[in-house]
C-alpha positions, 0 to 999 in steps of 0.5 A: 504722489504727484498729480498729472493730467491725461497724458499727451500722445505724440504721434511720429511721422516720417521723411525722405528725398523729394522732387517731381517728374516730367514727361522727358528723360532730361533734367530740369534745372529749376522746378517747373509746374507740370502742364496738364495731366501729363503721363510720365515716360521718363520716370528718372526725370527728377525736378531739381531745386531752383534755389538754395537752402539757408546756410548754416550760421553756426547757431546751435539748439539744446536737446533739453526743452527745459534749458532751451525754453530757459534761454529763449525766455531770458532773450525775450523777457516778459514782453512776449506776454501779450494777454491770456493766450488761449485761455477761454472766459467771458469779460464778466467771468474775468471781472468776478475773478479779478474782484475776488483776487483784488480782495485776496491781496489787498493788504499785500504790497510786494509783487512776489508776495502778491504771487505767493498769496495767489499761488497758495490760495489756488494750491490750498482750495482747488481739488484735483478732479477728473472729468470737469470743465477746466476753464478758469471760471468753472475752476474758480466757482467749483474749486475742481480741476486737473493741472490745466485747470489749475494753471488756467486759474492761476494765470488769470488771477496773476493776470488780474494783478498785472503779474506776467504769466502764461501756460506751458504744456508738456510732460511731468516725468515719470507720469505723463502730460501736465500743464504749468506756468511760467511767471516773471517777477524781476525774473522768471519762475517755473510754477506748478500749482498742481503739485504745490511747487515752484523753481527758479527757471534759471536753475533747470536742474531743479525741475528736470521732471517738468519737460515743456513741449509747448508754450502759450506765447509767441516768442519772436516776430519779424516781417516774414515769420512768427515763431513759437515753441512747439513739440519741444522745438523753436517753430515757425508757426506763421509765414506772413509773406514770401515769394514763390520760393520759401526758404525756410530760415536756419535761425532767428535771434541767435537760436536755431530754428528746428521746426517748420509746423505752421498753424495758419495758412501760408500765402497763396503764392508759395509753391516751393518750400526749401527745408535746410539741414536745421529742420528736424520736424514738420510736425509730430502730432499734426503736420501743419503743412498738410493743412495750411500749404494748399498751394505748395507743389514742391518740397525740397530738403537739404541733402545734409539734413539728418532727419528728413529727405525728399524725392519726387515731391515727397518728403520722408522721415525714417524711410517712411512718406512724411509729407506730400505737398497738397498741389502736387500733380505728379507724384513719384514715390520711392521703391516701396513694397507697401504704401500706407493709409491716406498718404494722398489724402486731400490732394485734389490736383494729383494726376499721376502716381508713380511707384517703383518707377512705373505709373500705377495711377492716372487721375483726370477731372473734366470741365463737367466734374467727371473724374477718371482714376486708372491703375495700369496693368503694367504694375501687377502680376500677383494679388494684394490689396488697393483701396481707393477713396474719391470724395466730393466728385459728382461723377466718377469713371472707374478703369481697371486693367490689372484685375478681375475682382474689383469691388465698389460701393454704391455712389450718390451725388457728392457722397464718397465712393470707396472701392478695393481691388487686388494688386501686387505688393502695396496698399495705396489710399489716395483721396481725390477731392473737388 
């Protein structure tokens, strides 16, 4: 029976048409920052893209992550391996592992034989054990670990002998989450020490049970972007520089880019993002733009994109809200009966919320840090539930014109206030932070 780690859980998120309204019925030709806490009267005034999307350059991608990784690594070669990635160890621990490995292979000369000797030692001596520390040194000392521990230790031992290796995380079919290695010795090998098996990378048909979803290396880098392989996609992990308008590229080095999920903060001057038809995801388990794009006001999606669309500053996927830019001030949602929890989490600049063509909420924060969030009476006839959370605001004024049964919790300075009230048709959870 094959061994595996604890399965990964990949959450799905969802997306659709974006823009932003202003106070008039005319349609601006370029995105403009809403000035002040504007109450929208002309709800149908939608901001149009001011720049073009990346053009289709004919590059393709693979539905099979293993085949895509094989082609990517064939293109990059082993030079992308700069060190040991995210593996955690001290210099003293590394030296102890190296000294042991030096002795283990002191009579071995050929690189492939060195690899084979180290691989055999790891698979023979490490015992698959749950609930232990899987950093390489504890695995080396205790000879216990799960798949991540096997892969970590193999990478460090190979690295000590100047053999290129890095870690992949993904799925071991049909079991679940798994970790293994890619190793380069004249050619690439897929090495699974947990299950005592390795394969030629050039023959993906021999390891169809291994589905790579994340590689612990950067694949490409140019003056503007850093690319990696994440959640099964060629992904933009970093934007190094850009103008106000960030046009997400269609491809790099002959490979179609299919994900934009950064793990570092975008340059602060970026206010508009243009997502072409090539981008399939902004993140599955985590949407990096939610965290790392604090200055973005607008996100536009190419109408030919088959996975996402945009409307009123909101990006949708599968008809559900997927991404709302952090700096958006006026947010127009599509026609919904229900809005889910935390849709407006951390949006500290939101001033006006529009749903089904009507203003449902207005927020104002004065110079003294007092905040007012008001839901208007026009929206409601019967009753459902609204939950609103305002965090880290010292003074809060609440205004209700729709309901008689509003309930509020106690408030202290810099604490979190939560309240609920009955309205018709949806659940809204905005969070406003200052």
